[in-house]
C-alpha positions as CSV (number, residue, x, y, z in Angstrom):
1,M,245.3,94.6,144.1
2,R,242.8,97.1,144.5
3,I,238.9,95.2,144.1
4,P,237.2,98.1,142.3
5,I,234.4,99.3,144.2
6,T,231.6,98.7,141.4
7,L,232.8,94.6,142.1
8,T,233.0,94.7,145.9
9,M,229.2,95.9,146.1
10,T,228.0,93.9,142.7
11,L,228.8,90.7,145.0
12,A,228.2,92.2,148.5
13,I,224.6,93.3,147.1
14,S,224.1,89.8,144.9
15,G,224.4,87.5,148.5
16,C,221.7,89.2,150.3
17,A,219.4,90.7,147.3
18,G,217.6,87.3,147.2
19,P,216.8,86.8,150.9
20,M,216.3,90.8,151.3
21,A,213.6,90.8,148.5
22,G,211.6,87.9,149.7
23,I,211.2,89.3,153.4
24,A,210.4,92.8,152.0
25,Y,207.6,91.2,149.5
26,N,206.4,89.6,152.7
27,S,206.2,91.9,154.3
28,A,204.4,94.3,151.6
29,S,201.8,91.1,151.4
30,A,201.3,91.2,155.3
31,V,200.5,94.6,155.5
32,S,198.2,94.9,152.0
33,V,196.1,91.8,153.2
34,A,195.6,93.2,156.6
35,A,194.8,96.9,154.8
36,T,192.5,95.4,152.3
37,N,191.5,92.1,152.8
38,K,194.0,91.1,149.4
39,S,197.7,90.2,149.1
40,L,200.3,91.9,146.1
41,V,199.0,89.0,143.9
42,E,195.2,89.4,144.5
43,H,195.6,93.4,143.8
44,G,197.2,92.4,140.2
45,A,195.2,90.2,139.4
46,S,192.1,92.6,140.0
47,T,193.8,94.9,137.9
48,V,194.8,92.6,135.5
49,T,190.9,91.0,135.0
50,Q,188.9,93.9,136.1
51,S,187.7,92.1,138.5
52,D,187.5,91.9,142.7
53,C,189.9,89.1,143.4
54,S,190.9,87.8,146.9
55,M,191.3,84.0,148.3
56,L,189.8,85.4,151.2
57,N,186.6,85.5,149.9
58,Y,186.5,82.4,148.4
59,L,187.8,80.4,151.3
60,F,186.5,82.2,154.1
61,M,182.7,83.4,152.9
62,N,181.3,80.0,151.0
63,K,181.3,81.8,147.9
64,D,181.9,79.7,145.1
65,Y,184.5,82.2,143.0
66,V,187.9,83.6,143.5
67,C,187.2,86.9,141.0
68,E,183.1,89.2,141.5
69,S,183.0,90.7,138.6
70,R,182.4,94.5,137.9
71,D,180.2,96.5,137.1
72,P,180.9,100.2,136.8
73,G,177.2,101.2,137.1
74,T,177.0,99.4,140.7
75,T,177.7,100.7,144.2
76,Y,178.1,97.7,146.2
77,N,178.2,97.6,149.6
78,R,181.0,96.0,151.1
79,N,179.7,96.7,154.9
80,G,177.5,93.6,154.9
81,L,175.0,96.1,156.3
């Protein structure tokens, strides 16, 4: 009995798709944090709320908020100088 290739591929992918997707997401999030100091979830929250959301600022910069409202007419100095 021959098993159709689509069924074989579906069964093979279904067993590996979950762990591989988790590894891919965590890798992408780690690269995002290293490059921008914001995870993928924080980028999504920033887009949805139209603010600058960062847990790192809340945890390590002693700020009282996670999301900082953005004023489009203001240029922010992010260098701290």
